[in-house]
TORKOL-4160 file (C-alpha; in steps of 0.2 Angstrom, whole numbers, padded with zeros to 4 digits, m for minus):
410
<pt num="1" X="0018" Y="0006" Z="m0096"/>
<pt num="2" X="0006" Y="0020" Z="m0103"/>
<pt num="3" X="m0012" Y="0018" Z="m0107"/>
<pt num="4" X="m0022" Y="0032" Z="m0111"/>
<pt num="5" X="m0037" Y="0035" Z="m0099"/>
<pt num="6" X="m0051" Y="0030" Z="m0112"/>
<pt num="7" X="m0064" Y="0030" Z="m0099"/>
<pt num="8" X="m0071" Y="0036" Z="m0082"/>
<pt num="9" X="m0063" Y="0024" Z="m0066"/>
<pt num="10" X="m0074" Y="0028" Z="m0051"/>
<pt num="11" X="m0068" Y="0022" Z="m0034"/>
<pt num="12" X="m0085" Y="0016" Z="m0023"/>
<pt num="13" X="m0077" Y="0007" Z="m0009"/>
<pt num="14" X="m0062" Y="0006" Z="0003"/>
<pt num="15" X="m0056" Y="m0006" Z="0016"/>
<pt num="16" X="m0041" Y="m0005" Z="0026"/>
<pt num="17" X="m0030" Y="m0012" Z="0038"/>
<pt num="18" X="m0016" Y="m0004" Z="0047"/>
<pt num="19" X="m0004" Y="m0003" Z="0063"/>
<pt num="20" X="m0017" Y="0012" Z="0066"/>
<pt num="21" X="m0032" Y="0004" Z="0065"/>
<pt num="22" X="m0045" Y="m0009" Z="0058"/>
<pt num="23" X="m0055" Y="m0002" Z="0046"/>
<pt num="24" X="m0059" Y="0016" Z="0039"/>
<pt num="25" X="m0067" Y="0026" Z="0052"/>
<pt num="26" X="m0051" Y="0020" Z="0064"/>
<pt num="27" X="m0039" Y="0022" Z="0052"/>
<pt num="28" X="m0047" Y="0041" Z="0049"/>
<pt num="29" X="m0049" Y="0044" Z="0068"/>
<pt num="30" X="m0030" Y="0039" Z="0070"/>
<pt num="31" X="m0026" Y="0053" Z="0058"/>
<pt num="32" X="m0035" Y="0065" Z="0062"/>
<pt num="33" X="m0029" Y="0065" Z="0081"/>
<pt num="34" X="m0011" Y="0061" Z="0071"/>
<pt num="35" X="m0005" Y="0044" Z="0081"/>
<pt num="36" X="0006" Y="0034" Z="0076"/>
<pt num="37" X="0007" Y="0015" Z="0075"/>
<pt num="38" X="0026" Y="0015" Z="0076"/>
<pt num="39" X="0035" Y="0007" Z="0092"/>
<pt num="40" X="0045" Y="m0003" Z="0099"/>
<pt num="41" X="0033" Y="m0008" Z="0110"/>
<pt num="42" X="0027" Y="m0023" Z="0099"/>
<pt num="43" X="0023" Y="m0042" Z="0100"/>
<pt num="44" X="0034" Y="m0047" Z="0083"/>
<pt num="45" X="0046" Y="m0057" Z="0087"/>
<pt num="46" X="0062" Y="m0052" Z="0082"/>
<pt num="47" X="0081" Y="m0050" Z="0090"/>
<pt num="48" X="0084" Y="m0035" Z="0083"/>
<pt num="49" X="0081" Y="m0018" Z="0093"/>
<pt num="50" X="0070" Y="m0006" Z="0080"/>
<pt num="51" X="0052" Y="0001" Z="0078"/>
<pt num="52" X="0040" Y="m0008" Z="0069"/>
<pt num="53" X="0023" Y="m0008" Z="0065"/>
<pt num="54" X="0012" Y="m0019" Z="0071"/>
<pt num="55" X="m0005" Y="m0021" Z="0068"/>
<pt num="56" X="m0014" Y="m0024" Z="0083"/>
<pt num="57" X="m0027" Y="m0039" Z="0077"/>
<pt num="58" X="m0025" Y="m0051" Z="0096"/>
<pt num="59" X="m0032" Y="m0068" Z="0095"/>
<pt num="60" X="m0032" Y="m0079" Z="0084"/>
<pt num="61" X="m0024" Y="m0069" Z="0071"/>
<pt num="62" X="m0009" Y="m0067" Z="0080"/>
<pt num="63" X="m0008" Y="m0084" Z="0085"/>
<pt num="64" X="m0004" Y="m0086" Z="0067"/>
<pt num="65" X="0011" Y="m0078" Z="0068"/>
<pt num="66" X="0018" Y="m0088" Z="0084"/>
<pt num="67" X="0024" Y="m0105" Z="0086"/>
<pt num="68" X="0006" Y="m0111" Z="0092"/>
<pt num="69" X="0001" Y="m0111" Z="0072"/>
<pt num="70" X="m0019" Y="m0116" Z="0072"/>
<pt num="71" X="m0033" Y="m0117" Z="0057"/>
<pt num="72" X="m0041" Y="m0104" Z="0051"/>
<pt num="73" X="m0051" Y="m0093" Z="0062"/>
<pt num="74" X="m0062" Y="m0090" Z="0049"/>
<pt num="75" X="m0068" Y="m0104" Z="0043"/>
<pt num="76" X="m0067" Y="m0120" Z="0056"/>
<pt num="77" X="m0068" Y="m0133" Z="0041"/>
<pt num="78" X="m0052" Y="m0125" Z="0033"/>
<pt num="79" X="m0039" Y="m0140" Z="0035"/>
<pt num="80" X="m0022" Y="m0128" Z="0030"/>
<pt num="81" X="m0017" Y="m0114" Z="0041"/>
<pt num="82" X="m0019" Y="m0094" Z="0034"/>
<pt num="83" X="m0008" Y="m0083" Z="0033"/>
<pt num="84" X="m0008" Y="m0067" Z="0042"/>
<pt num="85" X="m0005" Y="m0058" Z="0025"/>
<pt num="86" X="m0020" Y="m0066" Z="0019"/>
<pt num="87" X="m0029" Y="m0065" Z="0035"/>
<pt num="88" X="m0024" Y="m0044" Z="0033"/>
<pt num="89" X="m0031" Y="m0043" Z="0013"/>
<pt num="90" X="m0046" Y="m0053" Z="0017"/>
<pt num="91" X="m0051" Y="m0042" Z="0031"/>
<pt num="92" X="m0047" Y="m0027" Z="0020"/>
<pt num="93" X="m0056" Y="m0032" Z="0005"/>
<pt num="94" X="m0072" Y="m0037" Z="0015"/>
<pt num="95" X="m0072" Y="m0017" Z="0023"/>
<pt num="96" X="m0071" Y="m0014" Z="0004"/>
<pt num="97" X="m0084" Y="m0024" Z="m0002"/>
<pt num="98" X="m0098" Y="m0019" Z="0011"/>
<pt num="99" X="m0094" Y="m0004" Z="0008"/>
<pt num="100" X="m0096" Y="m0003" Z="m0011"/>
<pt num="101" X="m0111" Y="m0012" Z="m0008"/>
<pt num="102" X="m0107" Y="m0028" Z="m0019"/>
<pt num="103" X="m0113" Y="m0044" Z="m0017"/>
<pt num="104" X="m0102" Y="m0055" Z="m0028"/>
<pt num="105" X="m0114" Y="m0067" Z="m0031"/>
<pt num="106" X="m0126" Y="m0055" Z="m0043"/>
<pt num="107" X="m0110" Y="m0049" Z="m0052"/>
<pt num="108" X="m0093" Y="m0056" Z="m0058"/>
<pt num="109" X="m0081" Y="m0043" Z="m0047"/>
<pt num="110" X="m0061" Y="m0048" Z="m0049"/>
<pt num="111" X="m0047" Y="m0046" Z="m0039"/>
<pt num="112" X="m0030" Y="m0040" Z="m0041"/>
<pt num="113" X="m0019" Y="m0043" Z="m0025"/>
<pt num="114" X="m0001" Y="m0034" Z="m0023"/>
<pt num="115" X="0010" Y="m0044" Z="m0011"/>
<pt num="116" X="0030" Y="m0046" Z="m0007"/>
<pt num="117" X="0028" Y="m0056" Z="0009"/>
<pt num="118" X="0015" Y="m0068" Z="0005"/>
<pt num="119" X="0017" Y="m0084" Z="0017"/>
<pt num="120" X="0033" Y="m0080" Z="0023"/>
<pt num="121" X="0027" Y="m0078" Z="0040"/>
<pt num="122" X="0021" Y="m0099" Z="0042"/>
<pt num="123" X="0033" Y="m0104" Z="0032"/>
<pt num="124" X="0050" Y="m0098" Z="0044"/>
<pt num="125" X="0039" Y="m0109" Z="0056"/>
<pt num="126" X="0040" Y="m0123" Z="0045"/>
<pt num="127" X="0060" Y="m0118" Z="0041"/>
<pt num="128" X="0065" Y="m0119" Z="0063"/>
<pt num="129" X="0059" Y="m0138" Z="0062"/>
<pt num="130" X="0063" Y="m0143" Z="0045"/>
<pt num="131" X="0083" Y="m0132" Z="0047"/>
<pt num="132" X="0082" Y="m0146" Z="0064"/>
<pt num="133" X="0076" Y="m0161" Z="0057"/>
<pt num="134" X="0074" Y="m0164" Z="0039"/>
<pt num="135" X="0059" Y="m0176" Z="0044"/>
<pt num="136" X="0050" Y="m0165" Z="0054"/>
<pt num="137" X="0040" Y="m0150" Z="0052"/>
<pt num="138" X="0022" Y="m0145" Z="0047"/>
<pt num="139" X="0022" Y="m0143" Z="0028"/>
<pt num="140" X="0005" Y="m0139" Z="0029"/>
<pt num="141" X="0013" Y="m0120" Z="0034"/>
<pt num="142" X="0020" Y="m0121" Z="0017"/>
<pt num="143" X="0003" Y="m0123" Z="0008"/>
<pt num="144" X="0002" Y="m0103" Z="0007"/>
<pt num="145" X="0016" Y="m0098" Z="0005"/>
<pt num="146" X="0018" Y="m0096" Z="m0015"/>
<pt num="147" X="0010" Y="m0075" Z="m0018"/>
<pt num="148" X="m0001" Y="m0079" Z="m0027"/>
<pt num="149" X="m0009" Y="m0092" Z="m0013"/>
<pt num="150" X="m0014" Y="m0075" Z="m0002"/>
<pt num="151" X="m0025" Y="m0070" Z="m0019"/>
<pt num="152" X="m0033" Y="m0086" Z="m0024"/>
<pt num="153" X="m0039" Y="m0091" Z="m0002"/>
<pt num="154" X="m0047" Y="m0071" Z="m0003"/>
<pt num="155" X="m0056" Y="m0075" Z="m0018"/>
<pt num="156" X="m0061" Y="m0089" Z="m0012"/>
<pt num="157" X="m0068" Y="m0084" Z="0004"/>
<pt num="158" X="m0079" Y="m0070" Z="m0005"/>
<pt num="159" X="m0084" Y="m0078" Z="m0018"/>
<pt num="160" X="m0075" Y="m0067" Z="m0032"/>
<pt num="161" X="m0079" Y="m0075" Z="m0047"/>
<pt num="162" X="m0070" Y="m0058" Z="m0059"/>
<pt num="163" X="m0053" Y="m0061" Z="m0066"/>
<pt num="164" X="m0042" Y="m0063" Z="m0054"/>
<pt num="165" X="m0024" Y="m0062" Z="m0053"/>
<pt num="166" X="m0009" Y="m0057" Z="m0042"/>
<pt num="167" X="0006" Y="m0043" Z="m0044"/>
<pt num="168" X="0022" Y="m0045" Z="m0034"/>
<pt num="169" X="0035" Y="m0029" Z="m0039"/>
<pt num="170" X="0041" Y="m0025" Z="m0021"/>
<pt num="171" X="0035" Y="m0009" Z="m0014"/>
<pt num="172" X="0024" Y="m0005" Z="m0030"/>
<pt num="173" X="0014" Y="m0018" Z="m0028"/>
<pt num="174" X="m0003" Y="m0012" Z="m0025"/>
<pt num="175" X="0000" Y="0005" Z="m0035"/>
<pt num="176" X="0003" Y="m0007" Z="m0049"/>
<pt num="177" X="m0013" Y="m0017" Z="m0046"/>
<pt num="178" X="m0025" Y="m0002" Z="m0044"/>
<pt num="179" X="m0016" Y="0002" Z="m0062"/>
<pt num="180" X="m0021" Y="m0014" Z="m0068"/>
<pt num="181" X="m0037" Y="m0013" Z="m0063"/>
<pt num="182" X="m0041" Y="0006" Z="m0068"/>
<pt num="183" X="m0034" Y="0000" Z="m0088"/>
<pt num="184" X="m0046" Y="m0018" Z="m0087"/>
<pt num="185" X="m0059" Y="m0006" Z="m0085"/>
<pt num="186" X="m0054" Y="0008" Z="m0098"/>
<pt num="187" X="m0052" Y="m0008" Z="m0110"/>
<pt num="188" X="m0070" Y="m0015" Z="m0106"/>
<pt num="189" X="m0063" Y="m0032" Z="m0097"/>
<pt num="190" X="m0070" Y="m0028" Z="m0081"/>
<pt num="191" X="m0083" Y="m0018" Z="m0073"/>
<pt num="192" X="m0080" Y="m0020" Z="m0056"/>
<pt num="193" X="m0064" Y="m0025" Z="m0048"/>
<pt num="194" X="m0056" Y="m0025" Z="m0030"/>
<pt num="195" X="m0036" Y="m0019" Z="m0032"/>
<pt num="196" X="m0024" Y="m0016" Z="m0020"/>
<pt num="197" X="m0012" Y="m0026" Z="m0010"/>
<pt num="198" X="m0008" Y="m0034" Z="0009"/>
<pt num="199" X="0010" Y="m0038" Z="0017"/>
<pt num="200" X="0014" Y="m0047" Z="0036"/>
<pt num="201" X="0028" Y="m0044" Z="0044"/>
<pt num="202" X="0041" Y="m0058" Z="0044"/>
<pt num="203" X="0059" Y="m0062" Z="0052"/>
<pt num="204" X="0066" Y="m0061" Z="0032"/>
<pt num="205" X="0060" Y="m0047" Z="0027"/>
<pt num="206" X="0064" Y="m0038" Z="0043"/>
<pt num="207" X="0084" Y="m0044" Z="0042"/>
<pt num="208" X="0080" Y="m0042" Z="0025"/>
<pt num="209" X="0081" Y="m0022" Z="0026"/>
<pt num="210" X="0093" Y="m0022" Z="0041"/>
<pt num="211" X="0108" Y="m0031" Z="0030"/>
<pt num="212" X="0103" Y="m0016" Z="0020"/>
<pt num="213" X="0107" Y="m0003" Z="0034"/>
<pt num="214" X="0091" Y="0007" Z="0031"/>
<pt num="215" X="0079" Y="0002" Z="0045"/>
<pt num="216" X="0082" Y="0017" Z="0058"/>
<pt num="217" X="0084" Y="0014" Z="0076"/>
<pt num="218" X="0068" Y="0029" Z="0079"/>
<pt num="219" X="0053" Y="0032" Z="0071"/>
<pt num="220" X="0057" Y="0036" Z="0055"/>
<pt num="221" X="0058" Y="0056" Z="0048"/>
<pt num="222" X="0052" Y="0057" Z="0030"/>
<pt num="223" X="0063" Y="0071" Z="0020"/>
<pt num="224" X="0073" Y="0077" Z="0035"/>
<pt num="225" X="0090" Y="0083" Z="0036"/>
<pt num="226" X="0094" Y="0070" Z="0049"/>
<pt num="227" X="0084" Y="0054" Z="0041"/>
<pt num="228" X="0094" Y="0041" Z="0044"/>
<pt num="229" X="0083" Y="0025" Z="0040"/>
<pt num="230" X="0065" Y="0018" Z="0038"/>
<pt num="231" X="0053" Y="0008" Z="0048"/>
<pt num="232" X="0043" Y="m0007" Z="0044"/>
<pt num="233" X="0028" Y="m0010" Z="0045"/>
<pt num="234" X="0011" Y="m0022" Z="0039"/>
<pt num="235" X="m0006" Y="m0022" Z="0034"/>
<pt num="236" X="m0017" Y="m0020" Z="0019"/>
<pt num="237" X="m0028" Y="m0008" Z="0010"/>
<pt num="238" X="m0040" Y="m0010" Z="m0007"/>
<pt num="239" X="m0050" Y="0000" Z="m0015"/>
<pt num="240" X="m0067" Y="m0006" Z="m0027"/>
<pt num="241" X="m0064" Y="0003" Z="m0045"/>
<pt num="242" X="m0081" Y="0004" Z="m0054"/>
<pt num="243" X="m0086" Y="0006" Z="m0074"/>
<pt num="244" X="m0097" Y="0021" Z="m0074"/>
<pt num="245" X="m0108" Y="0008" Z="m0082"/>
<pt num="246" X="m0107" Y="m0004" Z="m0066"/>
<pt num="247" X="m0110" Y="0015" Z="m0056"/>
<pt num="248" X="m0125" Y="0018" Z="m0065"/>
<pt num="249" X="m0134" Y="0003" Z="m0067"/>
<pt num="250" X="m0130" Y="m0004" Z="m0048"/>
<pt num="251" X="m0137" Y="0015" Z="m0042"/>
<pt num="252" X="m0122" Y="0019" Z="m0029"/>
<pt num="253" X="m0113" Y="0035" Z="m0026"/>
<pt num="254" X="m0093" Y="0034" Z="m0030"/>
<pt num="255" X="m0078" Y="0043" Z="m0019"/>
<pt num="256" X="m0068" Y="0049" Z="m0031"/>
<pt num="257" X="m0061" Y="0044" Z="m0049"/>
<pt num="258" X="m0045" Y="0036" Z="m0052"/>
<pt num="259" X="m0039" Y="0047" Z="m0069"/>
<pt num="260" X="m0020" Y="0045" Z="m0071"/>
<pt num="261" X="m0008" Y="0029" Z="m0068"/>
<pt num="262" X="0010" Y="0027" Z="m0074"/>
<pt num="263" X="0023" Y="0014" Z="m0072"/>
<pt num="264" X="0039" Y="0012" Z="m0077"/>
<pt num="265" X="0058" Y="0004" Z="m0074"/>
<pt num="266" X="0074" Y="0013" Z="m0073"/>
<pt num="267" X="0083" Y="0000" Z="m0067"/>
<pt num="268" X="0097" Y="0010" Z="m0061"/>
<pt num="269" X="0100" Y="m0003" Z="m0046"/>
<pt num="270" X="0093" Y="m0018" Z="m0040"/>
<pt num="271" X="0088" Y="m0011" Z="m0022"/>
<pt num="272" X="0092" Y="0009" Z="m0026"/>
<pt num="273" X="0084" Y="0025" Z="m0034"/>
<pt num="274" X="0092" Y="0037" Z="m0048"/>
<pt num="275" X="0099" Y="0052" Z="m0035"/>
<pt num="276" X="0092" Y="0063" Z="m0048"/>
<pt num="277" X="0076" Y="0053" Z="m0048"/>
<pt num="278" X="0074" Y="0049" Z="m0066"/>
<pt num="279" X="0062" Y="0034" Z="m0063"/>
<pt num="280" X="0052" Y="0045" Z="m0052"/>
<pt num="281" X="0052" Y="0059" Z="m0060"/>
<pt num="282" X="0047" Y="0049" Z="m0078"/>
<pt num="283" X="0031" Y="0040" Z="m0068"/>
<pt num="284" X="0023" Y="0055" Z="m0060"/>
<pt num="285" X="0026" Y="0064" Z="m0077"/>
<pt num="286" X="0016" Y="0048" Z="m0088"/>
<pt num="287" X="0004" Y="0048" Z="m0075"/>
<pt num="288" X="0000" Y="0067" Z="m0077"/>
<pt num="289" X="0000" Y="0063" Z="m0093"/>
<pt num="290" X="m0014" Y="0050" Z="m0094"/>
<pt num="291" X="m0025" Y="0061" Z="m0084"/>
<pt num="292" X="m0023" Y="0073" Z="m0094"/>
<pt num="293" X="m0018" Y="0085" Z="m0080"/>
<pt num="294" X="m0005" Y="0099" Z="m0078"/>
<pt num="295" X="0006" Y="0099" Z="m0063"/>
<pt num="296" X="m0001" Y="0114" Z="m0059"/>
<pt num="297" X="m0017" Y="0104" Z="m0056"/>
<pt num="298" X="m0011" Y="0095" Z="m0041"/>
<pt num="299" X="m0017" Y="0101" Z="m0025"/>
<pt num="300" X="m0007" Y="0086" Z="m0014"/>
<pt num="301" X="0007" Y="0073" Z="m0018"/>
<pt num="302" X="0007" Y="0061" Z="m0008"/>
<pt num="303" X="0024" Y="0053" Z="m0009"/>
<pt num="304" X="0034" Y="0036" Z="m0009"/>
<pt num="305" X="0043" Y="0046" Z="0008"/>
<pt num="306" X="0053" Y="0031" Z="0016"/>
<pt num="307" X="0064" Y="0040" Z="0027"/>
<pt num="308" X="0078" Y="0033" Z="0020"/>
<pt num="309" X="0094" Y="0045" Z="0013"/>
<pt num="310" X="0094" Y="0040" Z="m0006"/>
<pt num="311" X="0076" Y="0035" Z="m0009"/>
<pt num="312" X="0070" Y="0054" Z="m0001"/>
<pt num="313" X="0085" Y="0061" Z="m0011"/>
<pt num="314" X="0080" Y="0056" Z="m0027"/>
<pt num="315" X="0059" Y="0059" Z="m0024"/>
<pt num="316" X="0064" Y="0077" Z="m0018"/>
<pt num="317" X="0073" Y="0079" Z="m0035"/>
<pt num="318" X="0059" Y="0071" Z="m0045"/>
<pt num="319" X="0047" Y="0084" Z="m0037"/>
<pt num="320" X="0058" Y="0098" Z="m0040"/>
<pt num="321" X="0059" Y="0093" Z="m0057"/>
<pt num="322" X="0043" Y="0091" Z="m0061"/>
<pt num="323" X="0034" Y="0105" Z="m0051"/>
<pt num="324" X="0049" Y="0118" Z="m0052"/>
<pt num="325" X="0042" Y="0133" Z="m0039"/>
<pt num="326" X="0026" Y="0129" Z="m0039"/>
<pt num="327" X="0029" Y="0115" Z="m0028"/>
<pt num="328" X="0010" Y="0107" Z="m0019"/>
<pt num="329" X="0009" Y="0102" Z="m0002"/>
<pt num="330" X="0019" Y="0085" Z="m0001"/>
<pt num="331" X="0020" Y="0073" Z="0012"/>
<pt num="332" X="0021" Y="0054" Z="0019"/>
<pt num="333" X="0011" Y="0042" Z="0027"/>
<pt num="334" X="0026" Y="0033" Z="0034"/>
<pt num="335" X="0028" Y="0041" Z="0050"/>
<pt num="336" X="0011" Y="0035" Z="0052"/>
<pt num="337" X="0010" Y="0017" Z="0048"/>
<pt num="338" X="0028" Y="0013" Z="0044"/>
<pt num="339" X="0034" Y="0006" Z="0026"/>
<pt num="340" X="0020" Y="m0008" Z="0023"/>
<pt num="341" X="0031" Y="m0015" Z="0009"/>
<pt num="342" X="0019" Y="m0023" Z="m0005"/>
<pt num="343" X="0005" Y="m0014" Z="0003"/>
<pt num="344" X="0007" Y="0004" Z="0005"/>
<pt num="345" X="0000" Y="0013" Z="m0010"/>
<pt num="346" X="m0015" Y="0001" Z="m0006"/>
<pt num="347" X="m0017" Y="0008" Z="0011"/>
<pt num="348" X="m0011" Y="0025" Z="0005"/>
<pt num="349" X="m0023" Y="0025" Z="m0008"/>
<pt num="350" X="m0036" Y="0023" Z="0003"/>
<pt num="351" X="m0029" Y="0038" Z="0016"/>
<pt num="352" X="m0028" Y="0049" Z="m0003"/>
<pt num="353" X="m0047" Y="0046" Z="m0005"/>
<pt num="354" X="m0052" Y="0052" Z="0011"/>
<pt num="355" X="m0045" Y="0068" Z="0009"/>
<pt num="356" X="m0054" Y="0071" Z="m0007"/>
<pt num="357" X="m0069" Y="0066" Z="0002"/>
<pt num="358" X="m0067" Y="0074" Z="0017"/>
<pt num="359" X="m0056" Y="0089" Z="0011"/>
<pt num="360" X="m0042" Y="0088" Z="0024"/>
<pt num="361" X="m0021" Y="0084" Z="0022"/>
<pt num="362" X="m0013" Y="0077" Z="0038"/>
<pt num="363" X="0007" Y="0084" Z="0041"/>
<pt num="364" X="0021" Y="0070" Z="0037"/>
<pt num="365" X="0027" Y="0065" Z="0056"/>
<pt num="366" X="0044" Y="0069" Z="0059"/>
<pt num="367" X="0051" Y="0083" Z="0050"/>
<pt num="368" X="0060" Y="0097" Z="0059"/>
<pt num="369" X="0072" Y="0103" Z="0047"/>
<pt num="370" X="0075" Y="0105" Z="0029"/>
<pt num="371" X="0088" Y="0094" Z="0020"/>
<pt num="372" X="0101" Y="0106" Z="0014"/>
<pt num="373" X="0104" Y="0094" Z="m0001"/>
<pt num="374" X="0084" Y="0098" Z="m0008"/>
<pt num="375" X="0078" Y="0113" Z="0001"/>
<pt num="376" X="0062" Y="0106" Z="0002"/>
<pt num="377" X="0049" Y="0106" Z="0016"/>
<pt num="378" X="0034" Y="0092" Z="0017"/>
<pt num="379" X="0017" Y="0097" Z="0026"/>
<pt num="380" X="0020" Y="0100" Z="0044"/>
<pt num="381" X="0001" Y="0107" Z="0049"/>
<pt num="382" X="m0013" Y="0097" Z="0048"/>
<pt num="383" X="m0026" Y="0107" Z="0033"/>
<pt num="384" X="m0044" Y="0106" Z="0033"/>
<pt num="385" X="m0060" Y="0114" Z="0024"/>
<pt num="386" X="m0049" Y="0113" Z="0008"/>
<pt num="387" X="m0055" Y="0111" Z="m0010"/>
<pt num="388" X="m0041" Y="0097" Z="m0015"/>
<pt num="389" X="m0047" Y="0092" Z="m0034"/>
<pt num="390" X="m0033" Y="0081" Z="m0040"/>
<pt num="391" X="m0020" Y="0069" Z="m0028"/>
<pt num="392" X="m0003" Y="0063" Z="m0037"/>
<pt num="393" X="0001" Y="0044" Z="m0025"/>
<pt num="394" X="0018" Y="0037" Z="m0028"/>
<pt num="395" X="0026" Y="0019" Z="m0024"/>
<pt num="396" X="0042" Y="0013" Z="m0027"/>
<pt num="397" X="0049" Y="m0003" Z="m0027"/>
<pt num="398" X="0065" Y="m0011" Z="m0027"/>
<pt num="399" X="0073" Y="m0013" Z="m0045"/>
<pt num="400" X="0069" Y="0005" Z="m0049"/>
<pt num="401" X="0049" Y="0001" Z="m0054"/>
<pt num="402" X="0041" Y="0017" Z="m0051"/>
<pt num="403" X="0021" Y="0019" Z="m0050"/>
<pt num="404" X="0012" Y="0033" Z="m0049"/>
<pt num="405" X="m0008" Y="0037" Z="m0048"/>
<pt num="406" X="m0018" Y="0051" Z="m0049"/>
<pt num="407" X="m0033" Y="0054" Z="m0038"/>
<pt num="408" X="m0048" Y="0068" Z="m0044"/>
<pt num="409" X="m0061" Y="0074" Z="m0037"/>
<pt num="410" X="m0078" Y="0070" Z="m0045"/>
């Protein structure tokens, strides 16, 4: 859906947790070191011998995804176990609030959280016992199964009193969360919103993607001629979005602006995209229209770039259609943190903001040779000292739920 930009939307806080680091600084250092978090040496329980991008939280947080379920490590008085998705999301939201210098007790702060896995990690543990004996199983493990329970937990944990909702549109969830937050600020319905997404690895999603035959046995290679699938990951990423009025009243500095957004549903296939890239093209074009920008104004495109044969072909065709011979540098972060499903645009939005702040672009890992059907190449070198003005960032979900965002320098 298109919605005109009628006011400035500023980004004033960042929070991220991924396989390459807990916190913005660790993630930035890993990107600068070109370090990937994808590995077969992970603690996640699966019979599949595939690389995954696991968040190395350790301690009580990892225990929540094991058979030795414990109560919430953040609050000893919590009666119910807390899902890994909720913990990852809470960590990222906490950092974003601190970074923005926000005290939710002093003003209403909204929360828009995207997730698709929700509490599957604990639900699977319940099912193991219940499937053997319907009279057994710890029902507390199901108390946070619903996607909305993650949002409610984070809202309560951080005393957020503004508008709160959950978005679950598969891999475009966090992108749509950021878009909704921006639209609410433009409409005068909110002044400060924390928006993004979080997802944790679960056996259901790993086995589900394996049934689609799109998991790679090696580190993924977005847009490469030899690409053969994606690597699943987990994590969370959130932005604090703020109106100009709130920015001035609080006297804080912004990183950048969110100037464009769009969501379309091409409804081409349950899991696949139109090979011609119709949905991706429509989303990117509409986001540029909201931002009042031309394709030539874009300095970098953060692609969805999952490294599956179909997705990269579709998105690549859309890029060629939109930009023609003037295709700007583009790349995918999936080779660093894996495909984190609903969290992907939350995490990658943080990276886009860091690119604008520091004038850096990081190469797309795994690329060696161009797909002859596309003839385009992602960025393969680390570029520094750039004057980046506008970044277009894509997140495309199952069912053709495609979203694009535009981040612009101040």
